[in-house]
C-alpha positions in Angstrom: 0.0 0.0 0.0 1.2 3.5 -0.8 1.4 6.2 2.0 -1.7 7.9 0.7 -3.8 4.7 1.0 -2.4 3.9 4.4 -3.2 7.5 5.5 -6.8 7.2 4.3 -7.3 3.8 5.8 -6.0 4.9 9.2 -8.2 8.0 9.2 -11.3 5.9 8.8 -10.2 2.9 10.9 -9.4 5.0 14.0 -13.0 6.2 14.1 -14.0 2.7 15.2 -12.1 3.3 18.4 -13.5 6.8 19.0 -17.0 5.7 18.3 -16.7 2.8 20.8 -15.5 5.2 23.4 -18.3 7.7 22.7 -21.2 5.3 22.1 -20.4 2.2 24.1 -18.0 3.3 26.9 -19.5 0.8 29.4 -19.4 -2.2 27.1 -17.1 -4.8 28.6 -15.1 -5.1 25.3 -14.7 -1.4 24.5 -11.4 -0.9 26.2 -9.8 -4.1 24.9 -11.2 -3.4 21.4 -9.6 0.0 21.4 -6.3 -0.8 23.2 -5.6 -4.3 21.9 -7.4 -3.9 18.6 -7.5 -0.5 16.9 -4.3 0.8 18.5 -2.4 -2.4 17.8 -3.4 -2.3 14.1 -2.2 1.4 14.0 1.0 0.4 15.7 1.7 -2.4 13.2 1.1 -0.1 10.3 3.3 2.6 11.9 6.0 0.0 12.5 5.9 -1.1 8.9 6.1 2.6 7.7 9.0 3.3 10.0 10.7 0.0 9.1 10.8 1.0 5.5 12.7 4.2 6.2 14.8 3.2 9.2 17.9 2.7 7.1 18.0 6.5 6.5 17.4 7.4 10.1 19.7 10.1 11.6 19.6 10.5 15.3 20.0 14.3 14.8 16.6 14.4 12.9 14.9 15.5 16.0 17.6 17.9 17.3 16.3 21.1 15.7 13.0 22.4 14.2 14.7 22.6 10.8 15.8 18.9 11.0 12.3 17.8 12.0 10.8 19.8 9.0 13.4 18.1 6.7 12.4 14.7 8.2 8.8 15.2 7.1 9.5 16.1 3.5 8.3 12.7 2.1 4.9 11.1 2.2 6.0 8.0 4.1 7.3 10.1 7.0 4.2 12.3 7.1 1.9 9.2 7.0 3.9 7.6 9.8 3.8 10.7 11.9 0.0 11.0 11.4 -0.5 7.4 12.4 1.6 8.2 15.5 -0.8 11.0 16.4 -3.9 8.9 15.7 -2.7 6.0 17.9 -1.5 8.1 20.9 -4.6 10.4 20.9 -6.8 7.3 20.9 -4.8 5.8 23.7 -5.3 9.0 25.7 -9.0 8.9 24.9 -9.3 5.4 26.2 -7.4 6.5 29.4 -9.8 9.4 29.8 -12.8 7.1 29.6 -11.3 4.6 32.1 -10.3 7.3 34.6 -13.6 9.1 34.3 -15.5 6.0 35.0 -13.2 5.3 38.0 -13.8 8.7 39.6 -17.5 8.9 38.6 -17.1 11.8 36.2 -20.3 12.3 34.2 -20.4 10.5 30.9 -21.7 13.8 29.4 -18.6 15.6 30.5 -16.0 13.1 29.3 -18.0 12.7 26.0 -17.6 16.4 25.4 -13.8 16.1 26.2 -13.2 13.2 23.8 -13.7 15.2 20.5 -11.1 17.7 21.7 -8.7 14.8 22.5 -9.3 13.4 19.0 -8.7 16.7 17.3 -6.2 18.4 19.6 -4.7 15.6 21.8 -2.9 17.5 24.6 -5.7 20.1 24.8 -8.3 17.4 25.3 -6.1 15.9 28.0 -5.8 19.3 29.7 -9.6 19.6 29.7 -9.8 16.2 31.3 -7.2 17.1 33.9 -9.2 20.1 34.8 -12.5 18.2 35.0 -10.8 15.4 37.1 -9.2 17.9 39.4 -12.6 19.6 40.0 -14.3 16.3 40.5 -11.7 14.9 43.0 -11.7 18.2 44.9 -15.5 18.1 45.1 -15.3 14.5 46.4 -12.7 15.5 49.0 -14.9 18.4 50.3 -17.9 16.0 50.6 -15.9 13.5 52.7 
């Protein structure tokens, strides 16, 4: 498969995980389907993409902004980088659902946070961190 096809496949495939987290967060197979299913498929594709280009890897590729920009000058690197984002953002989304359920955070609240995590990973996590902090402080005050 060419990088464009892999990119398109992954963009659609990752939605399975996000939909499970949003629509069926309490289903007993949601977390395992996301963590051991969707993310593993993305990880395998990422590994294949990286494996193709590892021979050209230069440890200094990440040392400056200019080097990182140069690294992402080909479609394989951009597709691999995108898969990296998709996998890790979904991993964080699954974590948000698990932690929210543990502390009793409203499904409505974490369901509103998940799209931000999907689109803007760290910002979504920040929203969750704020909601979790408020929730746990509220629980401490009640006890």
